[in-house]
Phi, psi and omega in degrees: 000319182299321184293321184300315182303312186306318187293334184268358175300152181246153181269135172259133179247116185232097173291119183263004179176169170097350174257151183068008179204166169263120181122176175050041180287126173199126186226136176250141175242127187235127172233118183047249181256025180233133174237137168237156181233134182252123170075159183204074191258166178251168170235153178273153189290147173287162182303329185268013173261081183302124173075002184273138183280315182201162181235130184241158188283149173276117182253030176314317182304312182294316181300320180290340178240039191297335182292337180272338190285121185264330181177164171259136168247120184257136186271333176194176191265026178271154188303322180286008173236338177243340196306328184268357181308315186295335187269313186291318186284356168291331180253335184236081189267096176227164181299153179247134179241123178206170174282176192303300178298315181309309185300317186295318180293319177296321179292325173302314172304308182295322177298316180299331178270002177067037183238008182304322183281342185274335188248127178285135182233144176222129177276128188249140170261156170309136176093341182286147173246141180243123173265122178223120176057226181280358185253155166235131185237138180239138175265132182238137181304126167222175176255142176205190179276007169225152188276169176067030176283142180226148162263162179244126164266123183247118185260118176238168182291345178269351181147175177260139176250136175242126185246115188283345193056194180277135179205162167226169168253119190235104186278348175232070187289156174293324184230145171076192186257166178291164177299141188278074182301326188299319184291323181301314182300317179295322179286324175301326179295331185289334184107108182255128185280319183207146177247119166263107191246150177295126185256357192312320181247025184294345180276336188276127177291163176077200185250155177282133183286154179292151174301330176307323189298329177300317189305317182295318181296316177301312179312311180298322180299310179304320178296324182277338184239062183289344191248012184231156170290136179247127179241126187242124173256132176204183186278146189295320190282349185274081185297321178297321176300312172305317179299320180291317184295321181289327174299312173304309183301321181295318182297327184256018176061042180249149168268149185248128181243134181256128178232134182115132193296314184295321178300317180294319182298304187294323181295325182287321183290322186289316187287327171302318179279354178089013180273355188219119177256130186249127169299157185298139177048027181279328180277134173232159181284152182305321180301334188269000185302326188292343180283350185234148177291149184316311191287004178249013183232156167223135177249124174260126189226159169273173174109011177297345181257015179069016184295135187302327177267351183285159192309304190301315179297324176291325176291319182295326180267007175079017187246014179280129187295327188244341181238123178248124175302135178244159174298149180083338175309136172265123183239127189244126173266103183263057182192160168267146170297134169296145175312131186095348181260001193297327184289316177289329172295322180290325183292320182291317184297313179305314180304316181294318176297327175293335178275006173094004185279152169276121188248126179242124179222012172269139166058019178256026179205149167237154180283154181264003188242154181291138172263187192307318184291321183291325175298317182297321179301315179295320177301314181295330183275318185281323179048057190287155171289315179246141176257121175240091183292138179226182180051085178159164173293163180312315183294332175286324182293321180291318178304313183292319179307320183293323183296311183302322178300317176297332180277358172109002181280141177268168182302330183289341184258001180248121184244101176270122190254160168253151176300136181098344178297148173248113175263114179263131193219137167207187180305330189273345182166171178215131179205151179277119187251351190197171173219135179253163178299125165223176181155180181264128172259126178263136180249125181228112188057236177272345189277126174249117174085356182275354167256109181247196185297327183287325177294319178299317176304318176300317184295325184287317175301311182298329179284323188275321186231001177082194180216147175241126179251131178247121185244127176216164175238128182247150181277137182295138183095290186279334181075016177291148177277117183264325177210142181094200354293133173258155183245124169242128179234142173231122173076019185252291175217160178278105191306323187293330180268005185228045181292328187290321180298313179298327179293320178296316177306316182301320181293320176302318179298314181302317179296321182291324179292319175307315183297325181289318189294312185299327186264012180049044177268106181245357178287124186300318184302320181293317182301317184293325176295320181293323180295313178300319182287319184294310189288322176304314175299316181298313187291326180294319181297319180280331182233353191049044178235157179234072179291157171294136182242126181233100179287138172233126184242130174249150181239137182240000000 
């Protein structure tokens, strides 16, 4: 009887982030008394998150079930899969399992947060199986825009789940081997319960081009621009892209300078571990650029997404300490704008062109994510019973659901989840039975979670309409006004040009205080409310703005 019961238990799949958005990927898999977690990423703040540095997932569910949590399995070393580790593992401290390069990048992160000694890490090889609780997890080689990416086969008593991580199919990768399609097929033959597949490029037809194809384009750019300095902006983590730039530079006798903190970090980690091969003496320090003629140098930099603090943006706006853009510089954007960054990227391109630079942004990038045909290939190899699209905004998930429909899956066997949904699944069926607490925890400076919706709303109001501070001094006991009320404003109107408005506002306040005195209102809370209401109404009537109003009362 006991065995029979065991078989009917269901596996719970609980995405705690990463659905309906690009970023913040984290998913829990729970079977009876075991939970394992795949990935632990951050998201970058939206435009309306004033001053917030980054966003991490709410892991209340993991904290509440800490006794069950056995470990984190990380698919690859991108921020949207590892960025929240230093924050989440302070509260959910369990071992981390990852491939070699991924682990090295995580270690660098933990070191920055002074947590290296506190967190257990284990380097896993492709094909290796890890047993934790009721689960066995196998790492499968895939290709992506960072090396050492892995898919996971998760063996549970309820069936096998395959999680692709972020992946593409690249038969001619720059470094290492092609995706292990054979292993996907072998696992597919065993019978797979569900496939959680990357949806980022599910809208794009065809196959994703090989990373090698970018090498040819880069080579042509070097050949055509022999007399100018070349500056190439790309993602710091794309070590293969950096390798190809270095290969071309070497071929055309140029020295290479690396600019941007994240770029310098990753390149030193990758070359230490042997993922990047550097010809002798090809790298020079940015300070040494002046010792070489322009046509003998290449600068590889961060900032291809128009981030205001990244190196390229600082060069474009002329505030970079060491690199000044010159007319005739050739600047290459080796990336696509991530959705939402188009405006800032265009801004940087315009600034560079104004300085006389030649900017190239066509065809110097291939994606790290599978397009439609590659997704179909994985489905046909794995042949899962259920399709669970992951990694992407809602429209991307829907695009993958359509691919599954084309392959013959009906609506009952395609499960589009929201973050927080608890999907209970086994051979007999799959349904969402519950919802757990999820959400965004905002990190601002050293504060984690102390900026919430209320603080953001205040920041929004301050940003939109400014603030008026009303200061007054009342006599202890009698409550008579001894000084003020005086008005100080910031971000509301330019006071020198609005004297009459300020004078009228002062009159409104004087009248309000007289009203309070006449009606024996001495409670500070009530006085503050009267001041807020009267001044708020007046300001709205005169300016149609709603600044934040802050009365301050002192007592003597």
